[in-house]
BAFI-3210 file (N, C-alpha, C; in Angstrom, 3 decimals, decimal comma, padded with zeros to 6 digits):
// residues 143
n [1|2|3|4|5|6|7|8|9|10|11|12|13|14|15|16|17|18|19|20|21|22|23|24|25|26|27|28|29|30|31|32|33|34|35|36|37|38|39|40|41|42|43|44|45|46|47|48|49|50|51|52|53|54|55|56|57|58|59|60|61|62|63|64|65|66|67|68|69|70|71|72|73|74|75|76|77|78|79|80|81|82|83|84|85|86|87|88|89|90|91|92|93|94|95|96|97|98|99|100|101|102|103|104|105|106|107|108|109|110|111|112|113|114|115|116|117|118|119|120|121|122|123|124|125|126|127|128|129|130|131|132|133|134|135|136|137|138|139|140|141|142|143]
n.u [-020,653|-021,287|-018,517|-017,353|-018,777|-018,255|-015,440|-015,521|-016,972|-014,846|-012,951|-013,970|-014,594|-012,299|-011,078|-012,589|-011,599|-009,130|-009,671|-010,690|-008,882|-006,703|-008,306|-008,362|-005,417|-003,012|-003,228|-001,409|002,067|002,147|002,120|004,739|005,842|006,643|004,708|002,993|004,697|005,673|003,378|002,593|004,671|004,371|001,895|001,244|002,203|004,648|006,631|007,966|009,903|010,280|012,895|013,772|014,189|013,305|015,263|016,918|018,114|018,171|016,293|013,894|014,390|013,880|011,151|008,488|009,386|008,764|006,146|004,883|005,970|004,200|001,733|001,491|002,125|000,262|-001,440|000,744|002,778|003,128|004,107|005,642|006,461|009,238|009,519|013,330|014,125|011,861|011,709|013,975|014,855|014,044|015,272|017,738|017,531|017,630|019,832|020,131|022,413|022,801|020,551|018,446|017,187|015,858|013,956|013,389|010,941|009,645|006,909|007,137|009,563|012,606|014,251|016,427|018,152|018,236|020,490|020,681|019,907|018,124|017,589|013,738|013,331|015,770|015,420|012,569|013,222|015,017|013,695|011,256|012,954|013,729|011,440|010,320|008,653|006,787|007,279|005,490|004,995|006,953|010,449|012,133|010,746|010,872|013,170]
n.v [-082,691|-082,541|-083,047|-080,816|-079,652|-080,225|-079,986|-077,614|-077,373|-078,054|-076,621|-074,112|-074,885|-075,009|-072,465|-071,200|-072,890|-071,196|-068,970|-068,999|-069,960|-068,060|-065,932|-067,081|-066,291|-064,500|-060,777|-059,219|-058,704|-061,134|-061,125|-062,992|-065,268|-066,757|-068,139|-068,810|-069,304|-072,238|-073,107|-071,313|-071,229|-073,894|-073,605|-073,018|-073,215|-071,427|-069,494|-066,757|-065,379|-062,099|-061,147|-059,234|-055,838|-053,172|-051,425|-051,012|-050,036|-050,733|-052,106|-050,939|-050,213|-052,513|-052,939|-051,577|-053,171|-055,333|-055,380|-054,741|-056,754|-058,583|-058,058|-058,071|-060,596|-062,121|-064,937|-066,327|-066,260|-065,942|-063,910|-063,247|-061,324|-061,130|-060,106|-059,581|-059,225|-059,330|-062,305|-064,232|-066,454|-068,027|-066,693|-067,068|-070,252|-070,359|-069,594|-066,367|-063,872|-061,473|-058,683|-057,309|-060,172|-062,496|-065,379|-068,245|-069,996|-073,442|-075,457|-076,100|-076,666|-074,728|-073,375|-071,668|-068,343|-065,026|-062,323|-058,884|-056,046|-055,056|-053,688|-053,672|-054,848|-056,426|-058,439|-059,551|-060,961|-062,219|-064,313|-064,966|-067,000|-068,410|-069,648|-070,608|-069,224|-067,639|-064,224|-061,306|-059,504|-058,409|-058,072|-056,766|-054,999|-051,996|-051,654]
n.w [-064,907|-062,257|-061,152|-061,787|-059,664|-057,328|-057,309|-056,929|-054,194|-052,788|-052,924|-052,019|-049,682|-048,417|-048,509|-046,518|-044,396|-044,506|-044,074|-041,366|-039,561|-040,097|-038,958|-036,113|-035,673|-033,597|-033,834|-033,335|-031,958|-029,596|-025,783|-024,048|-021,202|-018,390|-017,819|-020,162|-021,971|-023,603|-024,023|-026,028|-028,223|-028,853|-029,705|-032,596|-035,787|-037,155|-035,406|-033,917|-031,417|-029,991|-027,839|-025,563|-023,211|-021,499|-020,648|-023,308|-026,120|-028,895|-029,072|-028,901|-031,791|-032,813|-031,780|-033,117|-035,629|-035,397|-034,777|-037,403|-038,832|-037,797|-038,745|-041,445|-041,519|-040,540|-039,824|-040,978|-039,713|-036,335|-033,472|-030,931|-027,681|-025,141|-022,060|-020,687|-018,705|-017,013|-017,348|-016,574|-015,939|-018,816|-020,073|-019,908|-020,216|-023,001|-023,316|-023,746|-024,354|-025,409|-026,489|-028,459|-028,997|-031,341|-031,155|-032,781|-033,970|-035,205|-035,559|-032,371|-031,833|-031,450|-034,336|-034,783|-034,233|-033,896|-033,677|-032,636|-033,672|-036,475|-040,104|-041,360|-044,001|-044,192|-041,992|-042,636|-044,879|-044,538|-042,251|-043,878|-045,615|-043,284|-042,783|-045,031|-046,667|-048,968|-050,055|-049,332|-051,330|-054,054|-053,941|-055,031|-056,494|-056,786|-058,304]
ca.u [-021,001|-020,808|-017,528|-016,869|-019,073|-017,607|-014,498|-015,840|-017,242|-013,966|-011,786|-014,607|-014,107|-010,477|-010,645|-013,389|-010,533|-008,071|-010,482|-010,812|-007,768|-006,731|-009,216|-007,786|-004,086|-002,960|-003,243|-000,063|002,658|001,654|003,313|004,965|006,801|007,216|003,429|002,265|005,940|005,853|002,111|002,225|005,315|003,518|000,327|001,745|003,850|005,824|006,808|009,111|009,872|011,339|013,549|013,882|014,080|012,725|016,830|017,664|017,921|018,185|015,221|013,064|014,025|013,235|010,008|007,997|009,695|007,877|004,553|004,590|005,413|002,844|000,354|002,005|001,813|-000,666|-001,486|001,741|003,859|002,915|005,338|005,593|007,345|009,287|010,802|014,170|013,879|011,071|011,563|015,194|014,824|013,983|016,517|019,009|017,445|017,623|021,272|020,380|023,425|022,514|019,407|017,558|017,259|014,724|013,897|012,853|010,511|008,766|006,523|007,334|010,941|013,784|015,210|017,144|017,843|018,899|020,859|020,790|018,667|018,120|016,158|012,700|013,552|016,979|014,697|011,580|013,997|015,485|012,441|010,808|013,867|013,680|010,304|010,149|007,574|006,863|007,175|003,899|005,345|008,433|011,152|012,991|009,864|011,379|015,050]
ca.v [-081,150|-083,021|-083,419|-079,285|-078,788|-081,045|-078,877|-075,732|-076,798|-078,559|-074,972|-073,029|-075,223|-074,690|-071,037|-071,088|-073,259|-070,783|-067,637|-069,275|-070,189|-066,305|-065,065|-066,996|-065,871|-062,835|-059,713|-058,265|-059,564|-061,459|-060,776|-063,741|-065,059|-068,090|-069,131|-069,034|-069,962|-073,318|-073,131|-070,034|-071,465|-074,896|-073,912|-072,249|-073,467|-070,116|-068,326|-065,404|-064,604|-061,229|-060,795|-057,549|-055,002|-052,147|-050,125|-051,468|-049,059|-051,220|-053,247|-050,226|-050,321|-053,333|-053,484|-051,333|-053,828|-056,747|-054,955|-054,538|-058,067|-059,652|-058,101|-058,169|-062,257|-062,920|-066,477|-067,587|-066,339|-065,316|-062,713|-062,964|-060,623|-061,538|-059,071|-060,897|-058,767|-060,149|-063,489|-064,124|-067,906|-068,606|-066,021|-068,266|-071,434|-070,299|-068,731|-065,091|-063,094|-060,278|-058,195|-057,828|-061,919|-062,881|-066,932|-068,333|-071,714|-074,005|-076,757|-075,571|-076,520|-073,863|-073,769|-070,486|-067,210|-063,707|-061,237|-057,620|-055,142|-054,856|-053,027|-054,429|-055,439|-057,638|-059,365|-060,068|-061,428|-063,534|-064,837|-065,594|-067,759|-069,774|-070,694|-071,076|-068,632|-066,828|-062,959|-060,732|-058,887|-059,032|-057,506|-056,030|-054,073|-050,956|-052,095]
ca.w [-064,077|-060,753|-060,890|-061,295|-058,379|-056,100|-056,928|-056,683|-053,068|-051,885|-053,237|-050,797|-047,884|-048,227|-048,306|-045,393|-043,388|-044,293|-043,255|-040,009|-039,071|-039,975|-037,545|-035,034|-035,459|-033,121|-034,966|-033,119|-031,281|-027,582|-024,691|-023,541|-020,376|-018,003|-017,478|-021,527|-023,338|-024,129|-024,728|-027,362|-028,909|-029,355|-030,406|-034,132|-036,590|-037,391|-034,898|-033,695|-030,043|-029,853|-026,254|-025,237|-022,444|-021,580|-020,873|-024,565|-027,101|-030,328|-029,068|-029,327|-032,283|-033,135|-031,628|-034,525|-037,067|-035,162|-034,559|-038,720|-039,813|-036,715|-039,044|-042,661|-042,142|-039,654|-040,751|-041,553|-038,806|-035,156|-032,783|-029,552|-027,225|-024,271|-021,199|-020,602|-017,181|-015,528|-017,403|-016,430|-016,156|-019,992|-020,901|-019,515|-020,589|-024,453|-023,870|-024,234|-023,824|-025,933|-026,800|-029,424|-029,848|-032,105|-031,301|-033,990|-033,844|-035,963|-034,923|-031,426|-032,049|-031,694|-035,037|-035,077|-033,467|-034,384|-032,384|-033,258|-034,692|-038,661|-041,397|-041,686|-045,431|-043,740|-041,200|-043,184|-045,752|-043,298|-041,873|-045,046|-045,714|-042,522|-042,611|-046,577|-047,209|-050,264|-050,026|-049,570|-052,135|-054,495|-053,006|-056,346|-057,437|-057,952|-058,559]
c.u [-020,655|-019,904|-016,851|-017,375|-018,758|-016,143|-014,403|-016,191|-015,968|-013,536|-012,764|-014,630|-012,988|-010,636|-011,487|-012,618|-009,376|-008,225|-010,408|-010,270|-006,819|-007,291|-008,654|-006,227|-004,200|-002,881|-001,713|000,734|002,241|002,262|003,274|005,599|006,806|005,466|002,903|003,752|005,491|004,528|002,123|003,627|004,888|002,389|000,570|002,619|005,189|005,913|008,232|008,962|010,809|011,689|013,933|013,715|013,825|014,013|017,284|017,466|017,435|017,039|013,895|012,997|013,296|011,373|008,811|007,862|008,774|006,295|004,133|004,636|004,309|001,733|000,736|001,895|000,983|-001,393|-000,970|002,983|003,211|004,440|004,815|006,551|008,101|010,217|012,167|014,217|013,183|011,069|013,126|015,914|014,999|014,562|017,982|018,988|018,018|019,110|021,238|021,288|023,511|021,260|019,522|017,860|015,822|015,068|013,038|012,160|009,557|008,012|006,813|008,914|011,769|014,635|016,541|017,208|018,603|018,750|021,164|019,506|019,188|017,525|015,035|012,616|014,273|015,918|013,901|011,821|014,234|014,325|011,785|011,501|013,778|012,865|009,751|009,008|007,517|006,736|006,041|003,977|006,774|009,315|012,193|011,875|009,612|012,517|015,069]
c.v [-081,561|-082,863|-081,855|-078,644|-079,369|-080,007|-078,054|-076,139|-077,491|-077,056|-074,086|-073,209|-075,144|-073,224|-070,712|-071,326|-072,240|-069,913|-067,754|-069,421|-068,868|-065,983|-065,469|-066,966|-064,767|-061,804|-058,569|-059,128|-059,824|-061,485|-062,482|-064,348|-066,358|-068,989|-069,463|-069,673|-071,063|-073,293|-072,202|-070,856|-073,001|-074,737|-073,190|-073,194|-072,610|-069,543|-067,721|-064,884|-063,319|-061,146|-059,812|-056,819|-053,534|-050,866|-050,348|-050,775|-049,734|-051,901|-052,591|-049,849|-051,247|-053,620|-052,695|-052,130|-055,080|-056,611|-054,700|-056,072|-059,273|-059,098|-058,245|-060,047|-062,594|-064,374|-067,272|-067,560|-065,524|-064,907|-062,686|-061,983|-060,807|-060,921|-059,815|-060,419|-059,748|-061,608|-064,238|-065,787|-068,203|-068,006|-066,928|-069,564|-071,555|-069,406|-067,172|-064,146|-061,920|-059,893|-057,229|-059,244|-062,258|-064,669|-067,416|-070,046|-072,294|-075,865|-076,686|-076,132|-075,123|-073,942|-072,485|-069,269|-065,867|-062,858|-059,953|-056,661|-055,144|-053,967|-054,130|-055,135|-056,651|-058,544|-060,317|-060,841|-062,604|-064,984|-065,368|-066,780|-068,780|-070,854|-071,015|-070,775|-067,914|-065,619|-062,777|-060,129|-059,016|-057,325|-056,348|-055,224|-052,740|-050,784|-051,619]
c.w [-062,942|-060,448|-060,734|-059,945|-057,542|-056,145|-056,514|-054,638|-052,368|-051,840|-051,991|-049,617|-047,337|-048,059|-047,133|-044,698|-043,238|-043,561|-042,401|-039,310|-038,719|-038,747|-036,383|-035,043|-034,765|-034,048|-034,946|-032,098|-029,864|-026,757|-023,870|-021,880|-019,618|-017,969|-019,260|-022,284|-024,197|-024,994|-026,053|-028,232|-029,991|-030,343|-031,828|-034,596|-036,724|-036,137|-034,255|-032,218|-029,822|-028,515|-026,153|-023,395|-022,285|-021,366|-022,455|-025,453|-028,519|-029,924|-029,029|-030,200|-033,758|-033,260|-032,729|-035,792|-036,726|-035,056|-036,053|-039,329|-039,200|-037,911|-040,939|-042,783|-041,392|-041,075|-040,898|-040,435|-037,589|-034,405|-031,727|-029,012|-025,871|-023,562|-020,848|-019,119|-016,248|-016,117|-017,350|-016,788|-017,391|-020,649|-020,722|-020,180|-022,547|-024,858|-024,409|-023,829|-024,509|-026,444|-027,658|-029,603|-030,249|-031,845|-031,964|-034,247|-035,286|-035,462|-033,596|-031,014|-032,352|-033,049|-035,382|-034,170|-034,116|-033,548|-033,235|-033,595|-036,257|-039,092|-041,417|-042,698|-044,920|-043,161|-041,770|-044,059|-045,309|-042,652|-042,488|-045,275|-044,714|-042,507|-044,149|-046,809|-048,217|-049,730|-050,261|-051,057|-053,084|-054,356|-053,987|-056,697|-057,912|-057,981|-059,959]
res [m|d|e|i|e|e|i|k|k|k|k|m|e|e|l|m|d|k|m|e|t|e|k|n|f|p|g|g|p|v|k|v|g|g|d|n|f|s|s|f|v|s|r|y|q|n|v|v|v|d|c|w|a|e|w|c|g|p|c|k|m|v|s|p|i|i|e|a|l|s|k|d|y|k|g|k|i|v|f|g|e|m|n|t|d|e|n|q|r|l|a|m|q|f|g|i|t|a|i|p|t|l|l|v|f|k|d|g|k|m|i|d|n|i|i|g|a|m|p|k|e|i|l|e|k|r|l|l|k|i|f|g|i|s|p|r|y|p|f|n|l|f|l]
***
């Protein structure tokens, strides 16, 4: 009986830790730039930074997708937004020549980038594959 109670206690502690961790994750995209970029990408395990500009039409199509994914995957992926016009040095540092560009970081290191606008479902599948995360729902649910 003590062994079962010990297992229950351990599982409850794990659940509480997970809830506490998720509570500390942002609920939407975080504005990043020269003053907080490095600390932002190093703080979380899985980070995606949307590099955009005000004048960019495709960027305006990607923005609501990033907003939705940041809510759908809170606690698993953290999203940032970086205006390339305001952060030209960072844009050059990461070789951004077209926008929108998504910079993908794992454990503080850039592991991929995604250039151009795409539908939410395609972007979601690609990010989940990159990070090795299970989807929050089956993609072929209605097929």
